[in-house]
ZAGU-463799 format. One record per residue: chain; y, z, x negated of N, C-alpha, C in turn. Coordinates in steps of 0.001 Angstrom, whole numbers, plus 500000, padded with zeros to 6 digits. Atoms other than C-alpha are relative to their C-alpha. Layout:
(A (Y Z X) (Y Z X) (Y Z X))
...
END
This chain:
(A (498787 500000 499166) (500000 500000 500000) (501261 500000 499133))
(A (498870 499949 500928) (502420 500901 497187) (499535 499389 498681))
(A (500446 500709 501198) (501980 498384 494385) (500784 500409 498749))
(A (499178 499606 501144) (504782 499712 492179) (499349 501156 499252))
(A (500573 498886 500767) (503427 501887 489330) (500804 501280 500222))
(A (499336 498718 499751) (504200 505564 489901) (501044 500301 498932))
(A (499084 499713 501107) (505885 505736 486502) (501253 499125 500024))
(A (498825 500870 499883) (508365 503039 487596) (500792 500284 501276))
(A (499286 499621 498784) (509641 504869 490670) (500947 501160 499704))
(A (499009 498930 500126) (512841 506937 490620) (500231 500580 501394))
(A (499877 499329 498699) (512759 509411 493515) (501384 500637 500104))
(A (498607 499563 499871) (516173 510318 494908) (500258 500646 501350))
(A (499516 499402 498758) (517772 512585 497500) (501421 500488 499765))
(A (498632 499514 500128) (521417 513441 498147) (500284 501028 501077))
(A (499528 499015 499021) (523085 516367 499894) (501503 499846 500157))
(A (498588 500200 499704) (526428 515909 501590) (500534 501109 500897))
(A (499293 499076 499104) (528960 518149 503298) (501227 499270 500527))
(A (498722 500548 499580) (532105 517424 505257) (501007 500143 498866))
(A (499040 499981 501099) (535019 516663 502944) (500916 501205 499981))
(A (499232 498761 499892) (536818 519791 504156) (499141 501019 500754))
(A (500785 498980 499288) (535505 523118 505504) (499970 499787 501506))
(A (499938 500248 498559) (536679 522292 509041) (501186 499099 500313))
(A (498954 500935 499573) (539055 520121 511034) (501395 500561 499734))
(A (498672 499405 500203) (541967 522566 510818) (500440 499901 498544))
(A (499685 500126 501429) (541795 522576 507009) (500270 498542 499651))
(A (499813 501426 500259) (541482 518786 506988) (501396 499546 500425))
(A (498663 500374 499537) (544718 518484 508991) (501071 500387 498991))
(A (499038 499539 501005) (546496 520410 506224) (499819 499259 498677))
(A (500281 500556 501330) (544772 519027 503115) (499934 498473 499972))
(A (500141 501462 499964) (544146 515456 504233) (500348 499500 501404))
(A (499593 500353 498632) (546200 514644 507339) (499660 498566 500392))
(A (500339 501391 499688) (545488 510908 507081) (498549 499913 500483))
(A (501405 499995 499602) (541733 511540 507268) (499824 500716 501341))
(A (500061 499288 498713) (542277 514036 510110) (500424 499078 501133))
(A (499571 500965 498985) (544141 511318 512020) (498876 499020 500327))
(A (501129 500905 499779) (541148 509026 511546) (498875 500691 500777))
(A (500998 499243 499234) (538839 511766 512812) (500399 500050 501473))
(A (499500 500034 498624) (541030 511985 515916) (499709 498652 500649))
(A (500160 501362 499485) (540855 508215 516322) (498555 499701 500368))
(A (501417 500317 499800) (537074 508109 516073) (499213 501141 500642))
(A (500695 498850 499410) (536314 511346 517883) (499070 499574 501127))
(A (500870 500493 498929) (534925 509455 520891) (498712 499422 499417))
(A (501188 500557 500663) (532580 507637 518508) (499065 501120 499573))
(A (500820 498854 500404) (531385 510975 517113) (499248 500586 501200))
(A (500634 499426 498811) (530697 512267 520626) (498854 499131 500510))
(A (501057 500914 499555) (528667 509167 521514) (498853 499962 498994))
(A (501018 500085 501045) (526852 509100 518186) (499197 501292 499897))
(A (500664 498696 500123) (526039 512824 518213) (500140 500792 501301))
(A (499838 499328 498695) (525716 513830 521894) (499381 501391 500030))
(A (500645 498686 500015) (523584 516829 520927) (500954 501119 499587))
(A (499026 499003 500432) (526650 518581 519506) (500917 500339 501166))
(A (499140 499558 498901) (528382 520611 522194) (501351 500402 499434))
(A (498669 499740 500553) (532012 520360 521184) (501058 499721 501058))
(A (498883 500141 499076) (535339 520490 522955) (501086 499195 499293))
(A (498957 500827 500603) (538012 517870 522341) (501194 500836 499553))
(A (498894 499115 500382) (540477 520758 522128) (499664 500876 498799))
(A (500417 499263 501191) (538464 522391 519333) (499022 499107 499228))
(A (500797 500998 500696) (537214 519693 516988) (499267 500556 498785))
(A (500627 499393 501175) (536038 522132 514338) (498471 499912 500060))
(A (501463 499989 499868) (532478 522234 515730) (499410 498659 499578))
(A (500500 501327 500353) (531926 518482 515523) (500252 499702 498526))
(A (499661 500261 501400) (533676 518284 512157) (499017 500702 499068))
(A (500875 499219 500872) (531530 521036 510637) (498540 499575 500092))
(A (501412 500309 499809) (528242 519822 512093) (499623 498567 499638))
(A (500430 501382 500136) (528382 516054 511683) (500794 499132 499019))
(A (499279 500870 500935) (531024 514758 509237) (499223 499791 498697))
(A (500818 500186 501201) (528512 515257 506408) (499138 498745 500105))
(A (500855 501159 499785) (526549 512374 507957) (500768 498681 500041))
(A (499160 501199 499937) (529481 509928 507955) (500774 499907 498688))
(A (499546 500024 501398) (530355 508824 504443) (501516 500002 499834))
(A (498537 500022 500112) (534062 508227 505123) (500601 501400 500080))
(A (499494 498641 499801) (534432 511920 506023) (499243 501031 499166))
(A (500880 499059 500688) (531863 513444 503679) (500333 500156 498525))
(A (499886 499747 501437) (531513 514657 500124) (498595 500298 499486))
(A (501311 499741 500599) (528429 514577 497904) (500097 501221 499088))
(A (499978 498800 500832) (527648 517970 496364) (498765 500118 499106))
(A (501201 499959 500837) (524182 517333 494941) (499220 498697 500141))
(A (500927 501125 500020) (521983 514396 493931) (498861 500381 499070))
(A (501180 499646 500805) (518453 515102 492716) (499125 498770 499795))
(A (500908 501088 500346) (516096 512707 490970) (498704 500585 499451))
(A (501276 499631 500608) (512476 512873 489928) (499289 498726 499580))
(A (500869 501104 500376) (510111 510580 488081) (498721 500575 499417))
(A (501311 499571 500473) (506491 510778 487044) (499719 499330 498660))
(A (500268 500538 501325) (505644 510354 483368) (498625 499328 499963))
(A (501274 500704 500140) (502740 508240 482124) (498806 500960 500041))
(A (501099 499023 499998) (500677 511421 481698) (499970 500856 501268))
(A (500095 499367 498692) (501368 512528 485275) (500926 501173 500248))
(A (499064 498890 499799) (504063 515171 484775) (501220 499536 500801))
(A (498821 500308 499198) (506950 515287 487252) (501232 500608 499334))
(A (498754 499547 500614) (510405 515503 485669) (501120 499902 501035))
(A (498897 499982 499039) (513455 516459 487748) (501345 500141 499285))
(A (498636 499874 500505) (517184 516158 487136) (500949 500019 501186))
(A (499034 499902 498905) (519974 517266 489476) (501422 499973 499462))
(A (498565 500044 500303) (523694 516533 489369) (500708 500632 501190))
(A (499415 499258 498886) (525760 518929 491421) (501280 500692 499566))
(A (498755 499275 500286) (529047 520801 491681) (501069 499691 501033))
(A (498882 500209 499087) (532432 520783 493372) (500744 498698 499730))
(A (499293 501215 500396) (533733 517730 491492) (499116 498786 500309))
(A (500833 501125 499582) (532247 514791 493371) (500069 498847 499007))
(A (499861 501153 500903) (533628 512195 490972) (499180 500186 498732))
(A (500797 499730 501204) (531989 513850 487966) (498509 499789 500285))
(A (501399 500211 499603) (528650 513914 489808) (499689 498507 500021))
(A (500248 501428 499807) (528987 510227 490639) (500061 499228 498685))
(A (499939 500656 501317) (529957 509200 487083) (498669 500179 499276))
(A (501287 499736 500663) (526814 510857 485732) (498868 499217 500666))
(A (501039 500733 499271) (524657 509283 488448) (500131 498496 499754))
(A (499768 501418 500291) (526246 505891 487841) (499340 499609 498673))
(A (500591 500276 501314) (525172 506057 484188) (498474 500015 500070))
(A (501452 499906 499875) (521635 507140 485117) (499429 498767 500686))
(A (500513 501140 499252) (521166 504354 487646) (500148 498697 499218))
(A (499849 501192 500841) (522505 501751 485225) (498867 499924 498979))
(A (501107 499973 500966) (519907 502843 482664) (498675 499674 500691))
(A (501271 500203 499301) (517081 502935 485210) (499872 498580 500535))
(A (500028 501379 499541) (518052 499539 486587) (499553 499058 498902))
(A (500393 500829 501145) (517686 498005 483133) (498529 500188 499655))
(A (501414 499708 500280) (514246 499642 482875) (499097 499581 501156))
(A (500775 500571 498897) (513142 497951 486121) (499382 501056 500919))
(A (500477 498972 499081) (512762 501135 488171) (500265 499590 501455))
(A (499771 500080 498559) (512445 501198 491955) (500554 501338 500464))
(A (499497 498774 499383) (514420 503719 494007) (499123 500364 501189))
(A (500799 499541 498864) (512479 505823 496496) (500674 501192 500660))
(A (499452 498883 499244) (513751 508098 499244) (499597 499885 501450))
(A (500308 500015 498569) (513333 508990 502895) (501259 499627 500766))
(A (498828 500571 499328) (515708 506925 505053) (501072 499613 498986))
(A (499089 500292 501108) (517243 505883 501752) (500838 498748 500257))
(A (499263 501236 499740) (518261 502428 503005) (501145 500223 500978))
(A (498990 499784 498954) (520218 503756 505972) (500973 501128 499688))
(A (499106 498866 500282) (521721 506904 504461) (500345 500144 498518))
(A (499701 499649 501391) (521377 507733 500769) (500713 498882 499242))
(A (499407 501095 500764) (522157 504293 499325) (501400 499639 500493))
(A (498633 500315 499575) (525132 503363 501543) (500982 501143 499791))
(A (499106 498857 500233) (526549 506887 501296) (500387 500085 498536))
(A (499727 499930 501435) (526231 506911 497518) (500942 498885 499574))
(A (499151 501138 500380) (527771 503443 497174) (501428 500174 500522))
(A (498666 499819 499427) (530668 504221 499516) (500776 501100 499295))
(A (499308 498903 500666) (531451 507543 497861) (500405 499612 498571))
(A (499598 500511 501315) (531461 505791 494481) (501274 499166 500118))
(A (498815 500839 499831) (533967 503228 495757) (501227 500830 500365))
(A (498889 499106 499658) (536105 505972 497306) (500564 500658 498747))
(A (499591 499349 501240) (536190 507585 493857) (500340 499015 498887))
(A (499582 500997 500972) (537113 504324 492113) (498917 499561 499039))
(A (501118 500338 500873) (533651 503678 490680) (499235 498807 500554))
(A (500801 501142 499607) (531574 500515 490734) (498556 500432 500246))
(A (501409 499671 499762) (528181 501047 492410) (499106 499191 499064))
(A (500894 500718 500913) (525405 500141 489942) (499237 498902 500741))
(A (500718 501122 499393) (523545 496883 490556) (498643 500436 500540))
(A (501270 499490 499484) (520414 498983 491182) (500091 500318 501490))
(A (499797 499724 498586) (521924 499849 494580) (500178 498679 500739))
(A (499859 501267 499278) (521334 496920 496958) (501305 499952 500778))
(A (498709 500176 499352) (524557 495521 498389) (499878 499030 501172))
(A (499989 500875 498832) (525595 493268 501275) (499356 498646 499728))
(A (500527 501321 500306) (524437 490146 499434) (498650 500047 499281))
(A (501319 499885 500619) (521141 491488 498063) (498944 499458 500958))
(A (501053 500582 499159) (518259 489412 499389) (498886 501035 500205))
(A (501043 498998 499713) (515510 491492 501072) (498884 500013 498966))
(A (501098 500050 500967) (512899 490294 498583) (500423 500427 498596))
(A (499507 499525 501296) (515128 491370 495686) (500252 501503 499995))
(A (499756 498558 499918) (515472 494964 496918) (498897 500775 499284))
(A (500972 499138 500680) (513800 497431 494591) (500138 501410 500575))
(A (499840 498755 499244) (513734 500193 497181) (498728 500275 500791))
(A (501151 499553 499219) (510842 502141 498669) (500493 501086 500951))
(A (499504 499068 498984) (511809 503868 501919) (498803 500589 500739))
(A (501174 499376 499384) (509164 506361 503056) (500102 500054 501519))
(A (499853 500024 498542) (510620 506408 506564) (499530 498663 500549))
(A (500435 501326 499574) (510101 502649 506905) (498484 499854 499895))
(A (501450 500090 500196) (506589 502927 505505) (499279 500716 501135))
(A (500683 499188 498996) (505657 505667 507970) (500150 499413 501402))
(A (499805 500592 498671) (507150 503920 510995) (499172 498727 500173))
(A (500924 501141 499996) (505043 500877 510071) (500437 498900 500961))
(A (499476 501071 499162) (507310 498412 511872) (500413 500443 501389))
(A (499624 499482 498687) (507741 500585 514973) (501239 500865 499836))
(A (498773 499290 500343) (511360 501530 514486) (500488 500936 501097))
(A (499665 499031 498956) (511514 503430 517784) (499190 501275 499887))
(A (500838 498814 500154) (508931 505921 516566) (500712 501073 499192))
(A (499407 498889 500733) (509702 509317 515064) (499738 499812 498505))
(A (500170 500179 501440) (510322 509070 511336) (500486 501185 499198))
(A (499473 498803 500668) (511386 512618 510493) (499118 500402 498822))
(A (500732 499640 501209) (510405 513839 507040) (499056 501166 500225))
(A (500871 498845 499792) (509021 517173 508248) (498766 499636 500815))
(A (501153 500458 499231) (506769 515413 510772) (499049 499196 499118))
(A (500817 500753 500947) (505554 513026 508079) (499208 500946 499107))
(A (500672 499015 500855) (504750 516000 505833) (498877 500708 500754))
(A (501014 499307 499202) (502897 517794 508619) (498793 499091 500234))
(A (501079 500944 499742) (500861 514665 509343) (499131 499781 498769))
(A (500729 500239 501247) (499885 514233 505695) (499548 501291 499319))
(A (500373 498689 500546) (499297 517966 505137) (500683 500266 498660))
(A (499171 499750 501182) (502103 518215 502593) (501016 501088 500368))
(A (498999 498963 499704) (504266 521389 502448) (501391 499389 500155))
(A (498697 500583 499720) (507638 520503 503973) (501094 500632 499153))
(A (498833 499491 500718) (510904 520837 502073) (500941 500741 500937))
(A (499103 499415 499005) (512472 522120 505305) (499688 501465 500283))
(A (500435 498637 499720) (510911 525567 505033) (500774 501057 499209))
(A (499259 499052 500815) (513402 527165 502638) (501172 500620 500740))
(A (498849 499295 499416) (516549 529204 503207) (501037 499029 500540))
(A (499023 501010 499595) (518773 526121 503433) (499268 498779 500531))
(A (500525 501241 499439) (517982 523161 505680) (501156 499030 500170))
(A (498986 501036 499941) (519840 519909 506257) (501224 500344 500817))
(A (498863 499715 499133) (521997 521094 509145) (500775 501244 499575))
(A (499299 498813 500479) (522970 524219 507228) (500700 499805 498668))
(A (499423 500252 501328) (524175 522547 504034) (501522 500136 500016))
(A (498536 499932 499929) (527812 522181 505134) (500483 501452 500018))
(A (499567 498598 499881) (528178 525823 506176) (499640 500786 498744))
(A (500429 499291 501196) (526192 527060 503191) (500890 499722 498807))
(A (499131 500371 501122) (528425 525175 500773) (501414 500569 500161))
(A (498591 499647 499828) (531851 525872 502264) (500238 501485 500288))
(A (499728 498643 499526) (531398 529377 503651) (499099 501083 499414))
(A (500940 498996 500496) (528464 531070 501917) (499730 499900 498501))
(A (500147 500146 501446) (528710 529891 498294) (498522 499830 499602))
(A (501434 500165 500222) (525097 528674 498376) (499656 498659 499346))
(A (500270 501269 500663) (525309 525639 496126) (498657 500022 499264))
(A (501284 499914 500712) (522346 526870 494055) (498827 499790 500949))
(A (501063 500179 499018) (520191 527058 497191) (499943 498560 500496))
(A (499945 501403 499584) (521360 523583 498209) (499320 499116 498965))
(A (500642 500766 501076) (520268 522219 494827) (498480 500153 500076))
(A (501449 499770 499887) (516841 523829 495240) (499417 499224 501175))
(A (500440 500749 498817) (516545 522287 498701) (499908 498508 499696))
(A (499972 501412 500368) (517487 518859 497333) (498830 499663 499070))
(A (501108 500228 500929) (514930 519178 494540) (498652 500085 500708))
(A (501246 499952 499215) (512235 520174 497045) (499763 498674 500703))
(A (500122 501290 499318) (512956 516933 498874) (499409 498936 499070))
(A (500543 501030 500900) (512287 514787 495798) (498562 500331 499595))
(A (501387 499617 500288) (509130 516780 495027) (499081 499547 501135))
(A (500767 500434 498838) (507916 516048 498553) (499815 498480 499976))
(A (500096 501453 500087) (508676 512353 498050) (498908 499576 499027))
(A (501052 500304 500971) (506460 512313 494978) (498625 500204 500626))
(A (501286 499701 499365) (503631 513933 496954) (499633 498948 501049))
(A (500252 501008 498964) (504021 511413 499791) (499538 498686 499375))
(A (500362 501271 500636) (503891 508379 497505) (498626 500100 499339))
(A (501341 499815 500566) (500867 509813 495699) (498936 499860 501078))
(A (500947 500119 498884) (499123 510131 499071) (499819 498536 500396))
(A (500070 501403 499615) (499975 506539 499947) (499250 499175 498957))
(A (500640 500770 501066) (498811 505255 496567) (498509 500305 499891))
(A (501420 499624 500088) (495459 507061 496910) (499190 499605 501220))
(A (500759 500458 498837) (494527 505455 500211) (498880 499057 499555))
(A (501161 500804 500383) (491055 503863 499967) (499794 498827 500949))
END
């Protein structure tokens, strides 16, 4: 099923938060972006109907969902993993408050890995991680590495392995959640720790839990390795 050698796969996961702690802070620190949030608030409500928010108090929607929209978000951690020829898993995380510094380091890593003919692997990486990473690089004045597929990359030239796509097996209306995939394959989920995806924003801005966020991000790439190993061992 997975023809790419395990040693040529770079596993990746990113963690994002809203660019400001909440809407009220955004109005002070970045009023132009706050105006755009106002403009697209109806879009947020339609896109995320599960969030019970009041148009008169936009803090709830801002805190819960701007991390998922790259124009309003900020990357605080990117974790990578690869498997050596002798089977050892090596991890590297780039994290901190300075998004641009994180992205400069990641840009250099991806440029090196692209030259070494690596494939990128992640869960929902085509729809979230890659476009978010590329957009945040451009926002910070950085050129996205050629390893990241762009608008003109032909499908057959994409060196990307998306575990969500693999699991959905062409049925894009089916559930593709990572924790469900792990449960189905009997792999310990990365969602069992202190910090989970929907708690990253609050944990970063209000609880000083960046270290826990990094651990959560690294658990995600470890899970990706386990998933691909399972797929490669199918008989």
